[in-house]
N, C-alpha and C positions, 0 to 999 in steps of 0.2 A: 504493500500500500504506500510505502514511502516514495517509490518511483512514480506511482500514480499521482500522488498529491503534488509532486514537483512539476508535473506537466502543466502547461498553460491552460487556463479555464476553457478556451475555445477547443481544446483537444480532449476535454473531459476531466482535467485535473483541477487543482486549486491554485496553482501558481505559487506554491510555498517552496521557495528555494532553500537549499542547505548551503550556507556561506562557505563552509569548509570544503564542499565539493565543487562549488561554482566559482570560487575566487580566481583560480588559475585561468579558467576559460574567459571570465569577464575581463581579466587583465589583458589577455591576448586581443579580445575584441576592442578594448579601449586603445591599445597600441595601434591597431589597424586603422581605427577611425581618426585618431589624432596624429597620424604619421606626418602630415604637413607641418604641424606645430612642432613636433619632435625634431624634424630636420632643421627647422629654422633656429631652434635653440642650440642644437649641436653645432651648426655653422655660424652661430653668433651673429645672425643677420640683424641689421639695425632697424629694419621695418619688415612687417609680415602682413600678408593678405591671403586669406583662404581662397582657393580656387573652387567655386561652387560645383563645377562639373566633377572634379576629382573627388570632392567630399561626398557628393551624392553617390558616386560609384562605390566608394568605401562603405557607406552606410548600407546600400543595397547588398553588397557582398557579405557584410556581417549578418544582415537579416537572413540571407540564404543559408549561411552556415548554421545559424540558430535553428532555422526551420528544419534543416537536414538532420541536426542532432535530435530535435524533438521527434521527428518521424522515426528515427532509428530507435529511440527510447520507447515510442508507442508500439513499434513492431515487436520489441522484446517483451513488452507487457502482454501483448496479445497471445504470445506463445506460453506465457506463464499463468494467465488467468483462465477461469472456466468459461465455457461458451456463454452461459447466462450472464455472468458478470461482465463479460466483454460487450454484450448487447446493451447492458445498462450504461456502460461507458459511451457507446456509440450514441445512445439517446441523449446523454449529457453533452455530447459534442455537437449536437445539431445547431443550426444557425439560430441564435437568439436564446438558446436554452441556458446559457451561463451568464446572461447579462446581469442577473441579480447579484452575482458575486463581485462585480466590478462597478456597481452603481453607488454614487455618492448618496448617503441617506438623507434625502430632501423630504422634510415633513410635508411640505405643501403638496407634493405629488404622491405622497404615501409610499415613497421608496425607502422604507425602513422596516427592520424586523427586530424584535427583542431577542434576548439570548436563547430562550426556549424555542422560539420560531426558527432561529438560525440553525440550531442543532437539528431540529426536525426537518428542515429543508435539506440539510446534508444527508440525513438518513434517507429521505426520498430520492435524492440524487444518486446514491449508491445502493439503494434498496437494503438498508441496514435495519436492524430491529429497533423499534422505539422503546424508550425507557419510561418507566412509571405509567404504564397504561394497563387496562384490564387484559386478562388472558382471553376472555371471550367477549364478543360483541353482544349487544342486546338481542340480536337475531339468533344467537347461538353459534355463529361461526367463529373460528379462531381470529383473534385480533391481529391484524397486520396492515402494513401500508397499502398493499394491493386490495385488501378487503375494504379499508376505509375509503379508498377512491372509487369503489364500486357500489358499496352498500347504500341503499336509498333511504334507510331510516334516518330521520333527523333533517331531511331535506337538503343535505350538503351537495348532492349532485346537481340539483336545480340551482342552488346558490352559486355554484361554480359557473354554470352556463349563464346565469343572469348577470354576474359580475362582468364577464367578457362582453356580453350583449350590450350592457349599458355604456361601457366605455367606448365601444365602436359606434354606438348611436350618437354619443356626445361629439365624437370627432367627425363623423359624417355630417352631423347637423351643422357644423361650422363651415362646411364647404359646399353642400348641396341644398337644393330647394325641396320643399314639401316632404321632409323626412318624417316617416311614421314609425312608431314602435308597435310591433305585433299587428301589422295591418291585416285585415280580413281579406281573403282572396275572393274574387268575383264568384257568385253562386253558379253552379252548373245548371244547364237547361238541356239535358240530353246528350251532352258531349261524351264521347268515349275515347279511351286512350289505349295505345298499343302496349304500353307498359302496365302490366297487371298490378304492380306494386304502387301505382300512382295514388296519391291521397285524393279521394273523391268525396270526403266528408263535407257537410254543409258549413261547419264552423272552422274550416281549414285556415290557418294563419301562417305567415312567415315571421321571422324575427324583426326584420327591418326592411323598409323600402325607401327609395330616394330618387329624385329626379336629377339627371345630369351627372351621375357618377361616371359612367363609361362614355356616354354620348349626350350631347345637349338635347333637352326636352324628351329624353327617353327614360323610362322608369326601370330601375334595377331592384331586384329582390335579393336579400341576403338571409341566409339561415346558418346558424352557428352550432357547432358540435365540439365539445372538449372531451376527448376519449381517454381512457386509461390504457396506456400501452402495456401495462403489466397484466392486464386481464387475459385469461387463458385464450379467448377467441382471437385476441390480437397478438399475443406473445408468440404464437406458432408461425406468424407471418414475418417476412423480412420488413425492415422499417419502412422503406418506400411503399411497400404493398399495404401497410396499415393505413396510410393516408389515402391511397387509391380506393381501398375498400370502404372507408368511412365516407369519402366523397361520393362514391357510387350509391350508398344508402340514401344520402340526401337527394341526389339527382333522380333516383328512382321515385322518390316521394313527391318531388315538387317540379322538376325540370320541365316535363312535357306539359303539365297543366299550366304553368306560368308562360311558357312559350306560346302555346296554342290559344289559351283563353285570355290571359292578361296582355298578350303581345308585348312582353317585356323580357328582360334578361334575368337569369338566375345564377347566383354564385354561392356555392357552399363554402363556408369558412370553417375549416377543420383545424383544430389545434390539439396537441397532446398535452397531458398533464406534466410531462417532462419539459415542455416549453417549445417544442418544434411546431412547424406549420406545414400544410400541404402546398403543392406547387401553385394551385389556383389561389390559395389564401395569400401566398407570398406576392403574387401579382396584384392582388387587391391592396395589400399593405403598401406596396410601392406606389400605386395609383393614389391612394389616400394621402401618403406622405408628400407626393408631388403637389396635390391640390392644396394641402395645408401650407407647404413651404411657399407656394406662389401667393396665397392669400395673406400670409403673415410676413412675407418678404424675408424669410429666414433660409439658411442653407438647407438643401435637400438632405444631406447626410445627417445633420443634427436633428432634423424633423423625423427622419426615418428611425433614427436611434431612439427618439422619444416615444414614437408610436409602438415600436417593438417592446421597449422597456415597460411602458404602461400596461400593455396586455400581459406581458410576462409576470409582472407583479400581481395583477388580478388573478391569474391562474395559480400562482404560487401561494398567495395568502389564502385563497379559498380552499386549496388542497390542505394546507397546514391546519386551518381551522377544523377541518373534518377529522383530523387525527385525534383531537382531544375534546371535540364537541359532544354535547349530550345527545344521545340517540333514542333514549326511552321516551315514549309519548308522555305529555303532561296530563295530569289528572285534573279535569275541570268539574266543578260542581254546578249543576243546573240550578239557577235561582228559583225556578218553579217548584223544585223538589226540596229546597232548603226551608227549614222552619225559622222564619225571621220574625222575632217578637218586637215589632216596632210600635206597638200601641202606646207604650209609655214614653216614647221619645217626643221631644217638643213640648210645648205648653207646660213646662215645669215638672215633667215626670221624673222619677228617680231612676 
């Protein structure tokens, strides 16, 4: 695990370097980058000016050396770890999955975790056992991270979905017109669909709809899914296939009906609890970031980073809450069945 934790966060590690092991290499990298300055000092030059082209080449060369070393270390780890643990590492190394580790804890945006939440997040990242939790869930199953992310008792699965939905709604609402939350689809009047899995219910709804997202004056419908990659139905698939499968479920349900009846576009937004996103979702995030950056006149890269970070923290916090949240139903007393002796209250009664 020491090798794993020393890897950069983007490769599934924690970026925790061991100075005694890294010092010699970092010294060599520093010598390489500062070679122009070293030569000027050695030759006792009276004036010195850095050549930007040479400096850029040195920096790129050093970055390549570091990347090559990290790839070698990653390959060594793959041969040492079990297949299941390596798959967990691959999930942690997905684009955007590690952003919470490198984020400045800004209270205004909710980018912060307390120490218990941070430890629980690490447990989820590497599929470790949680401390100080019950052995059994309220439903009778063994208590584990996988079960917490799947169990519907307590409403945490819905809360996870709604947290992501509300954030996306807020950001889309800043850039598009006529944005609606949970819009009802047009009622059917005898239409039939080739896809037998299509949602034909009268009260069918999508999560979000907006005008002008993909094209001017055209309505786009969005529907969100945050799935648990550790669930048995997903774990048996390769990581890219997980997203394709989840996107397919959403398209089966809504795509044909929205295209044929609404005459609009449909985009499934699929995220994993580990922080990854599907190909179509990534395209949506890029489009959203582009619209936001143009409206606010801010750099696209910074806007894209904010969009990914906000959604990542929504998923992370909602997952962590489910690890220690109450799952047993509350006991409510019906007022009609309670004996309330109110006759002596008011008017000076004792």
